[in-house]
Backbone as CSV, one residue per row, in Angstrom:
resi,resn,N_x,N_y,N_z,CA_x,CA_y,CA_z,C_x,C_y,C_z
1,SER,101.817,56.986,83.956,101.151,55.828,84.847,102.333,55.094,86.153
2,ARG,103.153,55.882,86.614,104.102,55.759,87.348,103.640,56.286,88.683
3,ILE,103.215,57.607,88.123,101.998,58.327,89.589,101.298,57.425,90.350
4,ASN,100.299,57.035,89.084,99.253,55.855,89.500,99.544,54.598,90.782
5,VAL,101.017,54.141,90.060,101.146,53.217,90.392,102.399,53.769,91.964
6,ALA,102.911,54.201,92.064,103.344,54.828,93.159,102.152,54.751,94.467
7,ALA,100.768,55.953,93.339,99.748,56.341,94.374,99.170,54.739,94.924
8,SER,99.009,53.912,94.555,98.735,52.705,94.605,99.112,51.891,95.824
9,ILE,100.794,52.112,95.396,101.808,51.429,96.898,101.036,52.694,98.322
10,LEU,101.301,53.743,98.028,101.244,54.287,99.648,100.135,54.559,100.022
11,TYR,98.834,54.380,99.301,97.595,53.942,100.080,97.963,52.864,100.882
12,HIS,97.721,51.402,100.138,98.731,50.380,101.291,98.667,50.870,101.873
13,ILE,100.388,50.926,102.152,101.453,51.047,102.879,100.941,52.035,103.931
14,GLY,99.930,53.585,103.598,99.541,54.390,104.698,100.868,55.211,105.062
15,SER,100.418,56.618,105.701,100.761,56.883,106.383,101.364,57.338,108.048
16,ASN,102.157,58.235,108.257,102.872,57.984,109.503,102.348,59.089,110.566
17,GLU,102.704,59.251,111.670,102.565,60.504,112.217,103.797,61.247,112.155
18,GLU,104.720,60.202,112.402,106.428,61.261,112.286,106.799,61.315,111.157
19,LYS,107.533,62.642,110.449,106.971,63.870,109.013,108.612,62.134,108.282
20,SER,109.213,61.718,109.075,110.773,61.666,108.482,110.104,60.315,108.033
21,THR,109.351,59.473,109.005,108.408,58.218,108.451,107.615,58.181,106.853
22,ASN,106.864,58.611,106.772,106.017,59.401,105.901,107.318,59.589,104.884
23,HIS,108.217,60.504,104.584,108.670,60.315,103.712,109.739,58.925,103.387
24,GLU,110.041,57.969,104.036,110.476,56.899,103.469,109.744,56.096,102.990
25,ARG,107.816,56.552,103.157,107.237,55.379,102.303,107.272,56.006,100.923
26,VAL,107.268,56.980,101.255,106.520,58.448,99.476,107.944,57.945,99.141
27,LEU,109.480,57.701,99.687,110.490,57.053,98.345,110.127,55.840,98.496
28,LEU,110.043,54.804,99.084,109.795,53.438,98.666,108.752,53.232,98.032
29,SER,107.229,54.106,97.624,106.639,53.593,96.725,106.912,54.284,95.235
30,TRP,107.637,55.449,95.257,108.332,55.778,94.350,109.204,54.814,93.329
31,ARG,109.924,54.557,94.356,111.149,53.294,93.704,110.249,52.142,93.897
32,ALA,109.234,51.712,94.658,109.097,50.606,94.135,108.096,50.811,92.730
33,SER,107.300,51.812,92.542,107.111,52.522,91.210,107.841,52.328,90.200
34,LEU,109.233,52.201,89.873,110.037,52.421,88.832,109.843,51.429,88.397
35,GLN,110.949,49.959,89.667,110.597,48.991,89.004,109.358,47.997,88.756
36,ILE,108.266,48.616,88.657,107.047,47.858,88.017,107.094,48.658,86.718
37,MET,107.553,49.920,86.405,107.211,50.572,85.252,108.418,49.660,84.333
38,GLU,109.642,49.683,84.921,110.588,49.081,84.029,110.100,47.833,83.822
39,THR,109.924,46.993,84.473,110.143,45.434,84.044,108.690,45.081,83.457
40,GLY,107.894,45.822,83.775,106.504,46.142,82.510,106.629,46.404,81.879
41,ILE,107.390,47.581,81.135,107.850,47.841,79.975,109.165,46.873,78.885
42,ARG,109.840,46.400,80.288,110.727,45.263,79.158,110.541,44.258,78.751
43,GLU,108.720,43.823,79.669,108.576,42.505,78.892,107.692,43.031,78.030
44,ALA,106.842,44.102,78.371,106.265,44.296,76.749,106.913,44.227,75.586
45,LEU,108.109,45.077,75.447,109.328,44.354,74.315,109.741,43.099,74.439
46,LEU,110.157,42.762,75.247,110.391,41.244,75.008,109.346,40.629,74.467
47,ASN,108.603,40.727,74.324,106.818,40.142,74.257,106.068,40.255,72.881
48,LEU,107.090,41.422,71.719,105.740,42.158,70.935,105.707,41.511,70.227
49,LYS,104.050,41.847,69.635,103.220,40.955,69.202,103.673,41.534,67.236
50,PRO,103.425,40.507,66.614,103.685,40.970,65.165,103.201,42.473,64.736
51,GLY,103.585,43.038,64.329,102.658,44.477,63.169,102.865,45.380,64.361
52,LEU,102.566,44.894,66.048,102.812,46.233,67.035,103.790,47.148,67.140
53,GLN,103.775,48.067,67.166,105.485,49.285,67.317,105.149,48.769,68.086
54,ARG,106.853,49.000,68.875,107.003,49.904,69.862,106.855,50.291,71.301
55,LYS,106.259,51.513,70.403,105.667,52.499,70.957,104.445,51.917,71.723
56,GLU,103.183,51.785,70.774,102.022,50.863,70.824,101.963,50.104,72.205
57,ALA,102.975,49.069,71.913,103.565,48.033,73.209,103.839,48.777,74.734
58,CYS,104.389,49.984,74.952,104.811,50.540,75.936,103.696,51.230,76.444
59,ILE,102.492,51.294,74.921,101.107,52.743,75.606,99.796,51.498,76.293
60,GLU,100.233,50.148,75.886,99.132,48.943,76.258,100.047,48.725,77.879
61,ARG,101.284,48.961,77.673,101.650,48.246,79.293,101.145,48.977,79.949
62,CYS,100.849,50.824,80.046,100.900,51.636,80.366,99.585,51.831,81.158
63,ARG,98.466,51.938,80.457,96.977,51.541,80.391,96.566,50.221,81.722
64,LEU,97.417,48.798,80.861,97.203,48.318,81.782,98.013,48.151,83.872
65,SER,98.736,48.698,83.466,99.585,49.660,84.850,98.019,50.470,85.578
66,ASN,97.724,50.801,84.821,96.362,52.322,84.853,95.076,51.268,85.907
67,ILE,95.294,50.439,84.504,93.714,49.508,85.493,93.642,48.824,86.081
68,ILE,95.480,48.274,85.960,95.332,47.529,87.960,95.577,48.473,88.927
69,SER,96.293,49.420,88.759,96.601,50.679,90.170,94.441,51.171,90.756
70,ALA,94.159,51.365,89.678,92.751,51.103,90.025,91.976,50.431,90.802
71,PHE,92.325,49.282,90.543,91.749,48.028,90.396,92.364,47.508,92.839
72,LEU,93.826,48.206,93.078,94.026,47.914,94.275,93.554,48.839,94.946
73,LEU,92.928,50.294,94.546,91.997,51.143,94.613,90.967,50.948,95.897
74,ASP,90.647,49.734,95.102,89.214,48.961,95.440,89.357,48.707,97.008
75,PHE,90.208,48.002,97.405,91.082,47.388,98.992,91.093,47.944,100.132
76,PRO,90.502,48.169,101.112,91.235,48.359,102.328,92.322,48.469,102.539
77,THR,92.986,49.534,103.037,94.628,49.749,102.795,95.059,48.060,104.119
78,LEU,96.135,48.058,103.635,96.500,47.008,104.580,98.222,47.522,105.890
79,SER,98.522,48.944,105.798,99.031,49.245,106.314,98.868,48.652,108.025
80,ALA,97.474,48.517,108.729,97.599,47.823,109.895,98.619,46.329,109.893
81,ILE,98.503,45.775,108.942,98.332,44.109,109.267,99.818,43.645,108.438
82,ALA,100.811,44.820,107.691,101.844,44.529,106.904,102.606,45.414,107.325
83,SER,104.171,45.070,107.191,105.152,45.863,106.848,104.968,46.848,105.900
84,PRO,105.594,48.151,105.703,105.422,49.143,104.492,106.383,47.943,103.344
85,ASN,107.182,47.934,103.307,108.865,47.049,102.430,107.773,45.306,101.698
86,SER,107.340,44.690,102.862,106.425,43.239,102.623,104.842,43.777,101.401
87,ILE,104.643,44.757,102.045,103.685,45.580,100.999,103.475,45.368,99.848
88,ALA,104.518,46.995,99.384,105.120,47.071,98.599,105.617,45.749,97.734
89,ASP,106.431,45.031,98.147,106.933,43.645,97.326,105.679,42.694,97.104
90,GLU,104.226,42.672,98.210,103.376,41.848,97.431,102.640,42.715,96.145
91,ILE,102.765,44.101,96.460,101.884,44.703,95.231,102.568,44.729,94.146
92,THR,104.316,44.703,94.194,105.102,44.343,92.959,104.594,43.390,92.769
93,PHE,104.394,41.950,92.748,103.982,40.887,92.425,102.862,40.900,91.752
94,ILE,101.537,41.309,92.310,100.345,41.585,91.675,100.609,42.374,90.082
95,TYR,101.403,42.924,89.674,101.990,44.107,89.005,102.037,43.449,87.796
96,LYS,103.597,42.135,88.378,104.318,41.483,87.590,103.315,40.043,86.803
97,SER,101.978,39.730,87.804,101.229,38.849,87.598,100.590,38.868,86.268
98,ILE,100.048,39.899,86.659,98.719,40.640,86.010,99.252,41.006,84.315
99,ARG,99.572,40.298,83.549,100.070,40.950,82.394,98.575,40.989,80.903
100,ALA,97.869,41.168,81.267,96.784,41.368,80.380,95.332,41.636,81.233
101,PRO,94.528,43.038,79.929,93.095,43.007,81.266,92.495,41.909,81.776
102,LYS,92.597,40.759,80.542,91.554,39.492,80.745,91.955,38.310,81.777
103,ASP,93.106,38.603,82.356,93.864,38.460,83.326,93.386,38.883,85.042
104,LEU,92.620,40.054,84.431,92.088,40.925,86.108,90.707,40.591,85.688
105,GLU,90.573,40.302,85.127,88.872,39.964,84.434,88.613,38.891,85.312
106,LEU,89.497,37.811,85.210,89.018,36.352,85.329,89.567,36.553,87.220
107,ILE,90.442,37.493,87.618,90.680,37.559,89.196,89.096,38.141,89.781
108,LYS,88.580,38.966,89.476,87.531,39.523,89.286,86.568,38.901,89.595
109,LEU,86.527,37.640,88.393,85.185,36.496,88.542,85.445,35.895,89.683
110,GLN,86.443,35.408,90.094,87.147,34.045,91.100,86.827,35.407,92.004
111,MET,86.752,36.687,92.369,86.540,37.123,93.816,84.761,37.295,94.119
112,ASP,84.413,37.646,93.018,82.674,37.463,93.029,82.483,36.058,93.787
113,SER,82.979,35.118,92.677,82.411,33.581,93.018,82.850,33.476,94.628
114,ARG,83.757,33.750,95.238,84.394,33.845,96.526,83.174,34.195,97.298
115,THR,82.967,35.118,96.975,82.055,36.305,97.850,80.659,35.750,97.550
116,GLU,80.218,34.660,96.632,78.967,34.617,96.806,78.523,33.433,97.922
117,LYS,79.597,32.278,96.965,80.149,31.255,98.077,79.963,31.493,99.631
118,SER,81.060,32.449,99.964,81.187,33.182,101.122,79.818,33.204,102.109
119,THR,78.994,34.783,101.227,77.549,34.640,101.405,76.664,33.945,101.877
120,LEU,76.168,33.060,101.298,75.713,31.493,101.511,76.313,31.020,102.347
121,ARG,77.375,30.671,102.818,78.299,30.460,103.767,77.360,31.045,105.099
122,PHE,78.084,32.308,105.263,77.698,33.048,106.373,75.902,33.197,106.779
123,ILE,75.110,32.594,106.007,73.806,32.762,106.077,73.652,31.429,106.970
124,GLY,74.417,30.270,106.803,74.435,29.328,107.373,74.432,29.231,108.542
125,PHE,76.063,29.960,108.637,76.702,30.098,110.120,75.521,30.744,110.628
126,ARG,75.088,31.862,110.322,73.815,32.713,110.862,73.158,32.087,111.676
127,SER,72.081,31.412,110.849,70.822,30.413,110.855,71.635,29.390,112.032
128,LEU,72.419,28.845,112.147,72.596,27.831,112.754,73.084,28.606,114.488
129,GLU,73.649,29.617,114.322,74.224,30.597,115.754,72.516,30.600,116.304
130,LEU,71.570,31.179,115.542,70.388,31.263,115.975,68.765,30.445,116.665
131,LEU,70.072,29.445,115.997,69.428,27.745,116.590,69.487,27.452,117.829
132,LEU,70.839,27.691,117.963,71.801,27.120,119.050,71.663,28.141,120.501
133,GLN,70.726,29.425,120.159,70.688,30.531,121.307,70.332,29.381,121.955
134,THR,70.579,30.205,123.482,69.772,29.761,125.041,67.975,29.183,124.324
135,GLU,67.527,28.454,125.267,66.275,27.869,125.346,65.108,28.901,126.152
136,ASP,66.013,30.247,126.873,64.476,30.917,126.744,64.817,32.171,125.671
137,SER,65.448,32.154,124.803,65.380,32.843,123.633,64.199,32.445,122.803
138,VAL,63.867,33.331,121.859,63.043,32.402,121.210,62.787,32.538,119.684
139,GLU,64.545,32.065,119.147,65.176,31.643,117.646,65.818,29.858,118.643
140,GLY,66.213,30.053,119.985,67.068,29.071,120.404,65.518,27.701,120.179
141,ILE,66.565,26.561,120.259,65.958,25.486,120.651,65.810,24.413,121.639
142,SER,64.698,24.146,122.201,64.960,23.474,123.728,65.002,22.211,123.327
143,ASN,64.633,21.586,122.280,64.380,20.629,121.894,66.587,19.759,121.986
144,GLN,67.055,19.009,122.615,68.330,18.524,122.549,68.215,17.271,121.739
145,ILE,67.582,16.504,121.378,67.694,15.923,120.175,68.098,16.705,118.965
146,ALA,66.549,17.510,118.708,66.993,18.574,118.324,68.082,19.890,117.130
147,ILE,69.063,19.552,118.924,69.754,20.270,118.489,71.074,19.480,118.327
148,GLU,71.076,17.881,118.244,72.475,17.232,117.876,72.052,16.697,116.528
149,THR,70.386,16.718,115.963,70.147,17.149,114.751,71.274,18.034,113.260
150,THR,70.748,19.699,114.284,71.284,20.667,114.155,72.926,20.940,113.101
151,MET,73.786,20.061,114.441,74.725,20.028,114.475,75.684,19.342,113.714
152,THR,74.591,18.324,112.587,75.643,17.265,111.828,75.824,18.561,110.739
153,SER,75.178,19.847,110.631,75.628,20.255,109.204,76.633,21.153,109.644
154,LEU,77.434,21.436,110.867,78.616,22.327,111.297,79.516,21.667,110.108
155,PRO,79.740,20.201,110.332,80.910,19.992,109.395,80.965,20.221,107.875
156,ARG,80.086,19.974,107.981,79.897,20.569,106.199,80.143,21.688,105.671
157,LEU,79.614,22.810,106.586,80.069,24.643,106.754,81.446,24.798,106.776
158,LEU,82.622,23.939,107.543,83.694,23.960,108.320,84.323,23.361,106.796
159,ARG,83.836,22.998,106.344,85.017,21.961,105.239,84.655,22.556,103.603
160,GLN,85.774,23.383,103.150,85.966,23.822,102.161,85.324,22.533,100.432
161,SER,84.741,23.596,100.101,84.675,23.061,98.832,85.341,22.702,97.619
162,PRO,85.390,21.308,97.338,86.233,20.585,96.384,85.955,21.764,94.710
163,PRO,87.233,22.302,93.997,87.228,22.438,93.234,86.451,21.739,92.062
164,SER,85.931,22.184,90.852,85.237,21.445,89.645,86.033,20.571,89.287
165,PHE,87.104,21.094,89.250,88.530,20.057,88.114,89.104,19.185,89.252
166,ILE,88.993,18.943,90.314,89.284,17.618,90.920,88.206,16.140,90.494
167,PRO,89.348,15.219,90.305,88.357,14.095,89.692,87.306,13.516,91.096
168,SER,86.277,12.675,90.756,85.692,11.899,91.432,86.225,11.159,92.344
169,GLU,87.663,10.364,92.204,87.777,9.135,93.084,89.427,10.860,94.139
170,TYR,89.316,11.450,94.061,90.206,12.016,94.462,89.316,13.133,95.770
171,LEU,88.161,13.100,95.581,87.582,13.550,96.662,87.460,13.036,97.800
172,SER,87.435,12.145,97.932,87.821,11.699,99.874,88.955,12.096,100.848
173,ASN,90.592,12.437,99.740,91.726,12.479,100.035,91.274,13.990,100.687
174,TYR,90.638,14.826,99.119,90.701,16.517,98.996,89.986,16.859,100.102
175,GLU,88.612,16.391,100.685,87.513,16.389,101.874,88.253,16.486,103.469
176,LEU,89.168,15.163,103.260,90.048,14.774,104.495,91.459,15.652,104.806
177,ASN,92.112,16.390,103.740,93.097,17.362,103.770,92.777,18.750,103.519
178,ASN,90.957,19.557,103.477,90.819,19.981,104.198,89.824,20.777,104.563
179,GLN,89.849,20.590,106.016,89.208,20.611,106.520,88.406,22.189,107.054
180,HIS,88.843,22.818,106.645,88.586,24.489,107.597,88.030,25.440,106.576
181,TYR,86.990,26.334,106.876,86.388,26.760,105.958,87.105,28.527,105.166
182,SER,88.289,28.606,106.267,88.857,30.020,106.252,89.502,30.308,104.550
183,SER,90.161,28.560,103.858,90.809,28.978,102.899,90.001,29.085,101.961
184,ILE,88.343,28.905,101.784,87.181,29.060,100.945,87.125,30.613,100.536
185,ILE,86.975,31.431,101.864,86.723,32.927,101.959,87.932,33.661,101.440
186,ALA,88.732,33.132,101.200,89.737,34.103,101.044,89.543,35.289,99.582
187,GLY,89.513,35.756,99.538,89.007,36.633,98.096,88.105,37.566,98.359
188,CYS,87.074,37.065,99.284,85.934,37.527,99.045,85.564,38.992,99.689
189,ALA,84.391,39.507,99.195,84.424,41.529,99.786,84.449,41.056,101.469
190,PRO,85.409,42.019,101.193,86.140,42.100,102.991,84.739,42.296,104.193
191,SER,83.373,42.988,103.620,82.414,43.208,105.080,82.098,42.055,105.203
192,ILE,81.803,40.672,103.905,82.078,38.967,104.306,82.668,38.377,104.936
193,HIS,83.605,39.005,104.573,85.059,38.151,105.627,84.808,38.731,107.008
194,ARG,84.477,39.601,107.279,84.911,40.361,108.406,83.358,39.644,109.563
195,CYS,82.087,39.290,108.514,80.940,38.561,109.363,81.510,37.210,109.797
196,LEU,82.587,36.355,108.851,82.482,34.992,108.794,83.536,34.747,109.954
197,THR,84.679,35.513,110.011,85.363,35.422,111.052,84.849,35.379,112.347
198,SER,83.669,36.834,112.987,83.588,37.137,114.050,82.491,35.962,114.096
199,SER,81.953,35.750,113.357,80.791,34.265,113.949,81.408,33.299,113.996
């Protein structure tokens, strides 16, 4: 399990052309994986369920760590946007936060939901982009009034949709304070994220 944890950290940290730097990153991954495993095993033993033996609790925690490691390997590497130490800290926080397989399943469901919503939002942006092309293009609108009418849908595309748990009396304040679409696309599939940020 520790090897899998170290592999997931090293994967996101990435490699470097300098051998000395690579050695440092391997050591960082190995040390971080030790901290993750020790913290996880300690927590499993402190929260031991009635009737569950200590050995079984440790095995369950190791299995969960393997599941999390496999999950993290499904994502693009983070080496281009963050430092190795910050990446290791973020991954350590992920292992610490997920305490059961159901937690990870909930995260996956939320990410799938974000991807579905972001896909629909991208379709809206793309359709609007085609409508607002130059007048001599095939898809473009030549009527100025039609263009102004089309633009009325833009604020709705840019606004973040309110979560279902927010009471109706607070929706107006929520909409005023959450005007940008970037917060709702966080967690969606990388391909959809790239399409939205480039559109």
